[in-house]
KELO-203863 format. One line per 2 residues: their letters; for each residue x, y, z of N, C-alpha, C. Coordinates in steps of 0.1 Angstrom, whole numbers, always signed. Last residue first. Layout:
BEGIN
a	X,Y,Z,X,Y,Z,X,Y,Z  ...
This chain:
BEGIN
lr	+152,+58,+15,+146,+71,+13,+157,+82,+13  +156,+28,-1,+162,+38,+9,+157,+52,+5
kq	+133,+3,-4,+138,+16,-10,+144,+24,+1  +127,-31,-11,+129,-20,-2,+135,-8,-10
ml	+105,-60,-11,+113,-50,-18,+115,-38,-9  +96,-93,-9,+100,-81,-2,+109,-72,-10
vl	+71,-114,-19,+84,-107,-24,+85,-94,-16  +57,-143,-9,+57,-129,-7,+71,-124,-11
di	+38,-170,-24,+50,-164,-20,+49,-149,-18  +10,-188,-12,+15,-177,-21,+28,-172,-15
wr	-12,-216,-13,-1,-209,-7,+5,-199,-17  -48,-216,-17,-34,-219,-21,-24,-211,-14
gf	-74,-208,-12,-71,-222,-12,-57,-226,-16  -75,-180,-12,-82,-187,-23,-77,-202,-24
kf	-44,-178,+5,-57,-172,+1,-62,-179,-11  -16,-173,+24,-26,-183,+20,-39,-176,+17
gv	+19,-167,+26,+6,-162,+25,-4,-174,+20  +43,-180,+25,+39,-174,+38,+25,-168,+37
ep	+57,-193,+3,+45,-199,+9,+41,-193,+23  +89,-180,+7,+80,-189,+1,+68,-193,+9
lt	+98,-148,+3,+95,-157,+14,+85,-167,+9  +125,-133,-11,+112,-140,-14,+110,-149,-3
av	+142,-101,-9,+139,-115,-4,+126,-120,-10  +147,-78,-23,+156,-82,-13,+154,-96,-8
eq	+144,-57,-50,+139,-70,-44,+150,-75,-35  +141,-22,-46,+149,-34,-50,+144,-46,-43
fg	+125,+6,-59,+125,-4,-49,+133,-16,-55  +122,+25,-80,+135,+24,-72,+135,+14,-61
lr	+100,+23,-95,+101,+34,-86,+113,+34,-77  +103,+0,-109,+104,+12,-117,+105,+25,-108
ah	+97,-18,-88,+111,-17,-93,+113,-4,-101  +70,-14,-85,+79,-9,-75,+93,-8,-80
fa	+61,-25,-110,+58,-11,-106,+68,-6,-96  +70,-52,-107,+76,-43,-118,+73,-28,-115
ia	+53,-60,-86,+68,-61,-85,+75,-51,-95  +28,-56,-98,+32,-48,-86,+47,-48,-84
gt	+29,-75,-119,+28,-60,-122,+32,-52,-110  +29,-99,-106,+41,-95,-112,+41,-80,-116
ie	+15,-113,-83,+11,-100,-89,+24,-94,-95  +25,-135,-71,+15,-137,-82,+13,-124,-90
as	+38,-126,-49,+46,-130,-61,+38,-133,-73  +27,-97,-34,+24,-111,-37,+32,-114,-50
cg	+50,-76,-17,+43,-79,-29,+40,-94,-31  +58,-52,+4,+55,-66,+4,+46,-70,-7
ai	+81,-27,+6,+69,-32,-1,+69,-47,+0  +95,-4,+29,+94,-18,+25,+81,-20,+17
mv	+117,+23,+32,+103,+19,+30,+103,+5,+24  +140,+38,+55,+137,+27,+45,+122,+25,+44
hk	+139,+61,+71,+151,+58,+63,+148,+48,+52  +120,+89,+83,+121,+75,+80,+133,+73,+70
ga	+114,+115,+89,+126,+109,+95,+128,+94,+92  +94,+127,+76,+91,+123,+90,+103,+115,+96
ak	+104,+130,+51,+103,+142,+59,+100,+139,+74  +101,+103,+43,+115,+109,+45,+114,+121,+54
ah	+73,+102,+42,+80,+93,+51,+94,+99,+54  +68,+120,+21,+62,+122,+34,+70,+114,+45
ac	+82,+108,+0,+86,+121,+4,+81,+124,+18  +67,+84,-2,+81,+83,+1,+86,+97,+6
la	+42,+95,-10,+43,+88,+3,+58,+87,+7  +48,+106,-34,+44,+115,-24,+45,+108,-10
ei	+54,+83,-48,+64,+93,-47,+61,+103,-36  +30,+69,-46,+42,+64,-39,+53,+74,-38
lr	+13,+87,-60,+10,+84,-47,+23,+79,-40  +24,+87,-86,+24,+99,-78,+21,+97,-63
rg	+20,+60,-93,+34,+65,-92,+34,+78,-83  -8,+60,-93,-1,+51,-84,+14,+56,-82
gg	-14,+78,-114,-17,+81,-100,-10,+73,-90  -10,+69,-140,+1,+76,-133,-2,+80,-119
qg	-30,+54,-151,-30,+69,-153,-19,+76,-146  -33,+27,-146,-27,+31,-159,-27,+46,-161
rg	-63,+28,-127,-51,+21,-132,-46,+26,-145  -87,+39,-119,-75,+47,-118,-62,+40,-123
dt	-108,+22,-120,-108,+33,-129,-96,+41,-129  -102,+5,-99,-100,+0,-112,-100,+11,-123
hl	-83,+22,-74,-96,+19,-80,-94,+14,-94  -54,+8,-58,-60,+17,-68,-74,+12,-71
mi	-33,+9,-30,-43,+2,-38,-50,+13,-46  -5,+2,-10,-11,+11,-20,-21,+3,-28
th	+12,+3,+20,+1,-3,+13,-3,+7,+2  +46,-1,+34,+34,+6,+29,+24,-3,+22
ev	+66,+1,+63,+61,-7,+52,+49,+1,+47  +96,+16,+75,+82,+15,+74,+78,+6,+62
tf	+122,+24,+98,+118,+15,+87,+102,+14,+87  +130,+35,+121,+132,+43,+109,+128,+35,+97
ry	+125,+17,+142,+117,+29,+141,+119,+38,+129  +137,-7,+149,+130,-6,+135,+123,+7,+133
ge	+146,-4,+175,+156,-7,+164,+150,-5,+150  +122,-3,+190,+130,+9,+187,+140,+7,+176
gg	+94,-23,+180,+107,-21,+186,+115,-9,+181  +78,-40,+153,+78,-33,+166,+92,-32,+171
rf	+81,-33,+118,+81,-42,+129,+82,-34,+142  +72,-11,+102,+76,-24,+96,+75,-35,+106
pf	+45,+11,+108,+58,+5,+112,+60,-9,+106  +32,+24,+76,+31,+20,+90,+43,+13,+95
yr	+16,+43,+51,+27,+36,+56,+25,+34,+71  -6,+43,+22,-3,+46,+36,+9,+38,+40
af	-26,+53,-4,-14,+47,+0,-11,+52,+14  -53,+50,-28,-48,+55,-15,-34,+47,-13
gl	-74,+61,-56,-63,+53,-49,-59,+59,-36  -94,+77,-63,-90,+67,-73,-79,+58,-67
iq	-122,+91,-51,-109,+86,-46,-106,+75,-56  -138,+118,-66,-137,+104,-65,-123,+100,-61
ga	-137,+146,-69,-145,+140,-58,-144,+125,-56  -120,+149,-91,-134,+153,-92,-143,+146,-81
de	-99,+127,-78,-101,+134,-90,-117,+136,-91  -73,+118,-55,-87,+122,-58,-88,+130,-71
wv	-54,+97,-37,-54,+103,-51,-69,+106,-54  -44,+101,-4,-53,+97,-14,-51,+104,-27
lc	-23,+89,+23,-26,+98,+12,-36,+92,+3  -14,+86,+57,-22,+81,+46,-25,+92,+36
dk	-4,+94,+82,+5,+87,+72,-3,+80,+61  -34,+90,+100,-21,+96,+98,-14,+88,+88
st	-60,+80,+98,-58,+92,+106,-45,+98,+105  -66,+57,+85,-63,+69,+77,-60,+81,+85
lg	-74,+39,+104,-61,+36,+96,-57,+48,+88  -98,+49,+113,-87,+48,+122,-74,+46,+115
vv	-113,+46,+90,-112,+59,+96,-99,+59,+105  -113,+18,+87,-106,+26,+78,-103,+40,+83
ee	-131,+11,+108,-117,+7,+108,-108,+15,+99  -154,+23,+97,-149,+27,+110,-134,+23,+112
ds	-159,+8,+74,-156,+22,+73,-150,+27,+86  -142,-24,+76,-153,-15,+78,-149,-1,+76
ke	-127,-46,+53,-125,-35,+62,-138,-28,+64  -127,-82,+51,-130,-69,+46,-129,-59,+57
vp	-103,-107,+52,-113,-100,+60,-115,-86,+55  -82,-120,+41,-95,-123,+35,-106,-115,+42
nf	-50,-109,+32,-60,-107,+42,-74,-110,+35  -31,-107,+13,-35,-120,+17,-46,-120,+27
ti	-35,-85,-15,-34,-87,+0,-38,-101,+3  -35,-94,-41,-26,-82,-37,-24,-82,-22
tt	-51,-114,-49,-41,-117,-39,-31,-106,-37  -86,-104,-53,-72,-105,-57,-63,-111,-46
er	-112,-100,-44,-110,-104,-58,-95,-107,-61  -116,-90,-18,-125,-100,-23,-119,-107,-36
iv	-95,-70,-16,-96,-82,-7,-104,-93,-13  -103,-52,-36,-90,-59,-37,-90,-71,-28
kn	-128,-45,-25,-128,-51,-38,-115,-59,-40  -118,-32,-1,-126,-45,+0,-127,-52,-14
wi	-105,-10,-11,-98,-20,-3,-105,-33,-4  -126,+5,-23,-114,+1,-31,-107,-11,-24
aa	-142,+9,+0,-147,+2,-12,-136,-3,-21  -125,+22,+18,-130,+9,+21,-135,+2,+9
iq	-124,+47,+4,-112,+39,+6,-116,+24,+9  -151,+55,+6,-145,+53,-7,-132,+44,-6
ta	-153,+57,+34,-162,+49,+26,-156,+46,+13  -132,+76,+42,-132,+62,+46,-141,+53,+37
dt	-131,+103,+38,-127,+94,+27,-129,+79,+29  -137,+115,+62,-148,+114,+52,-144,+106,+40
pv	-112,+116,+74,-121,+106,+78,-133,+104,+68  -87,+121,+48,-95,+126,+59,-106,+116,+62
aa	-53,+119,+35,-67,+113,+37,-74,+120,+49  -36,+145,+18,-38,+137,+30,-52,+132,+31
ri	-34,+141,-18,-36,+149,-6,-37,+139,+6  -31,+146,-52,-27,+138,-41,-28,+147,-28
m	-54,+150,-78,-47,+156,-68,-43,+146,-57
């Protein structure tokens, strides 16, 4: 089931997020999230995919850039538990997140994908996101520079 995140989801969301932080370049951020920080991040515009009480993934959107001129554009994060990959939950999360953002009056959603994670780029392309830019060597993690691929979808 896809539903709005609630504060009691924070521990499971943080566990998913922190595994991604520790082990992958899906995010360039090397600093793990505390449960308290995740509670604040999930207070709005955050959805979870839950099955039998287990959070298998989450997705959230947030302002793309500051300033009134960008108020209709958002960026998103999506992360899945390893047990949830390949089951269609990621697709359902993004579809629900896009619908939520559109209902909130947003016009464009941005995906920032590590160029190393070709599966994420293909995933977003299948969902209608178009590649609009590659920013060379803007991320740094695990001792190396990493390109960022920006993709966008008009809602």
